[in-house]
C-alpha positions as CSV (number, residue, x, y, z in Angstrom):
1,M,0.0,0.0,0.0
2,S,1.2,3.5,-0.8
3,S,-0.2,6.8,0.3
4,Q,-0.1,10.4,-0.9
5,F,-0.7,13.4,1.3
6,A,-1.9,16.8,-0.1
7,G,-3.1,20.0,1.5
8,E,-6.0,21.5,-0.4
9,A,-8.7,24.1,0.3
10,L,-12.2,22.6,0.2
11,S,-13.5,25.7,-1.6
12,R,-12.1,24.2,-4.8
13,M,-14.8,21.5,-4.6
14,D,-17.4,24.2,-4.4
15,L,-16.0,26.3,-7.2
16,D,-15.4,23.5,-9.7
17,P,-18.6,21.4,-9.9
18,D,-17.0,18.5,-11.9
19,Y,-14.0,18.3,-9.6
20,G,-16.3,18.6,-6.6
21,R,-18.5,15.7,-7.7
22,Q,-15.5,13.5,-8.4
23,E,-13.9,14.2,-5.0
24,A,-17.2,13.7,-3.1
25,E,-17.4,10.3,-4.8
26,L,-13.8,9.4,-3.8
27,E,-14.7,10.4,-0.2
28,G,-17.5,7.9,-0.3
29,W,-20.4,10.3,-0.9
30,P,-21.4,9.7,-4.6
31,Q,-24.9,11.1,-4.0
32,L,-23.6,14.6,-3.0
33,S,-22.4,17.4,-5.2
34,G,-19.0,19.0,-4.2
35,A,-20.9,22.0,-2.7
36,E,-23.1,19.6,-0.6
37,F,-20.1,17.6,0.6
38,V,-18.2,20.8,1.6
39,S,-21.2,22.2,3.5
40,C,-21.5,18.9,5.5
41,F,-17.7,18.9,6.1
42,Y,-17.7,22.4,7.5
43,K,-20.6,21.8,9.8
44,K,-19.1,18.6,11.1
45,F,-15.5,19.7,11.6
46,K,-16.0,23.5,12.0
47,V,-13.4,24.5,9.4
48,V,-13.2,27.6,7.1
49,P,-13.7,26.7,3.4
50,A,-10.5,28.5,2.2
51,K,-8.3,26.8,4.9
52,P,-6.2,24.0,3.4
53,I,-7.0,20.5,4.9
54,T,-4.8,17.4,4.6
55,R,-6.2,14.8,2.3
56,I,-4.8,11.3,2.4
57,E,-5.3,9.1,-0.6
58,F,-4.4,5.4,-0.4
59,T,-3.6,3.2,-3.3
60,Y,-3.5,-0.6,-2.9
61,V,-0.7,-2.2,-4.9
């Protein structure tokens, strides 16, 4: 297994609908748009949309 860490602002998911939908699906929420995922994420974790968060992506090899 390998992993990749990346800091990224969630606001990108809100501003780019195609990217947002793809990322929401990767996070396990295929029924949500990027904007809906971001809204749920800020409510749950109390973060500011423009603040970079750490995303960890795993690849099984």
